[in-house]
Residue, then its C-alpha position, 0 to 999 in steps of 0.5 A: m192748623p196744617g201747613l199750608r200749600r203752595r205750587s212752585s215755578t216747576g209745579r213741585v209742591i211746597a209745604r209752607y208752614i205757619l208760626m205755632y210756639i211749642s207750648e201751643a202745640i202742647q195745649k193741643y196735644i194736651r187736648d187729645i190725649e185727655s179728650v180724644k185718647r182719653y188718657s187717665s187724670n193721673s197720665v195727663t197730669a205728669y205728660k202736662k208737667d213733663l211737656g212744661d219743662f221741656a217747653q221751657f228748655c226751649n224757650d230759655r235757648s230762644r227755641t219758642e217756635i216747634n218747628s226751630v226744635t231740633d234733635k239736637i235740642i232734644k239730646q241737649y235736654m236729655m244730657t241735662l236731665s241725666e246730669s240733674g241726677l234722674n234715673k233712666i226710667t224717668i228720663g225715658r218717661k219725660l221723652s215718651a211724652i216729647r215723642g208723643m207730642f211731636k209726632f202728633a204735631f208732625r201728623n197734624g201738619y204742624i211741623s215738616s219733619n219729626p226732631a223726636s223720631m230717631i231719638i230712643n230711650p236710654k237703656s235701663q234695667r227694669k226693677l222687679p216690682s215688689v211682691v208681698s207674700y200671700d202669708e202677709i196678705v192673710s195677717v193684715l186680714e187678721k190684723a184688720d179684725e185687731l185694730e180697726n173699728n171699721s174692719l169690714l172696709v180694710k178687708t174689703i179694700f185688700e181682698l179687692l185690690y190683691g183679689c182682683a190685682l185692681r189698680v187703686s183708681e179702679l177701686c175707687s170707681i167701682n159701684l155697686s151696679d159693677v158688682d155681679f154677685k150670681s156670676q161672681t164678677i165685677r165690670i172694671k173701667g180701666k185705664g182710657n176708660k176701657m171696660r173689663i169683666v174680672p172675676v171674684g172669688d168666693k172668699s171675696i165675694e163673702t167678704i164684699r156681702n159682710y160689708l155690704s150688710s153693715s152699711d145702708r146703700s140706697s141706690p145701685h149706682s152709688a159707689l161700693l166702697v165708702n169712708e165713714a162719712g158716706k162718701r166715696i173713697y179716693p186713692k189718697f185714703v185708700y193709699r194710706i190704709v194699704n201702706k198702714y197695715l202692710s208696714l205691719v207684716t212686710d219690710i218690702e220698699k213700696r207699700s202701696p195698694h200697686a204692691l198688691r197687684h204686683s203681688a197678685a199677678t205673680h202669684m198667679l203665675d207662680r201656680g201656673a196661671d196662663l200669661r194671657a189671662v193674666k193680662e186680661i185680668l190686669g187690663h194690660e194693652n200689651l202682653s210684654t206688659t205683664q211679663i215683668y211678672t214671669h221675670v218675678s216668678v223666676e227670681r223667686l224660684k231661684s231664691t227658693y232653690k238657694k235656699s232650699h236644694p242641698k246642691s244650691 
């Protein structure tokens, strides 16, 4: 409920804010990002955890009302997180959740001023994403034929994650009706339920056709990819498969589905793809998010130079 307003004896408008506990403000904010802004379920879960921890910190210091929280309290919390051994990226993520909640509370009149507005993220050097080479991707597809009874499913998972640079949640949500074989495109539901059209290469289209020919699908609105029980695949299922096969061909630290997305973006830029086109394929909101892959490409060029150039 927004703050109430009254007039002083001089006629000046004074805002008088009602009592609101931090936990109540957090609940309202979570409902907003979940129902209005349509954040992904994973993001909502992370925000709940991060804001719940912050609320506990404030409650332990008898700051249960949201108007009692100052910038000093938030800075103390950041310091506590740093002393606990958390890295700067994680602390920055938690601060982003806190900043978003206070911005929401201020905009809706729950607080008289925003204590988080002037607090900036701790500076950190962004870690470059892990990249799988194209030859290693090819090796995975070969090993799938050797080791897997349901090799067509494994190959289709890799073809789509790498070939279309998809997030694992996007892969799992694809329906048969989303695939347009004539135009060789797939309709993808990304973050915030935003839809985008992603091109599909000839090899990936062929793999999808082969996979579908091996299974019986009665409805065009059913899941594209299903497990042996005929149920839609889910992120943990995909993670296990990707981790299993990448472990056979590469020693990169993070052998996850997202590594294939990173690899696809990097390989496209390595081969001269336009940065804005890659941004659209990936479904990024901001170009700055895509630009991390230009740094990866430069590092790869430096590595190649050092290994092969006689003047290196």
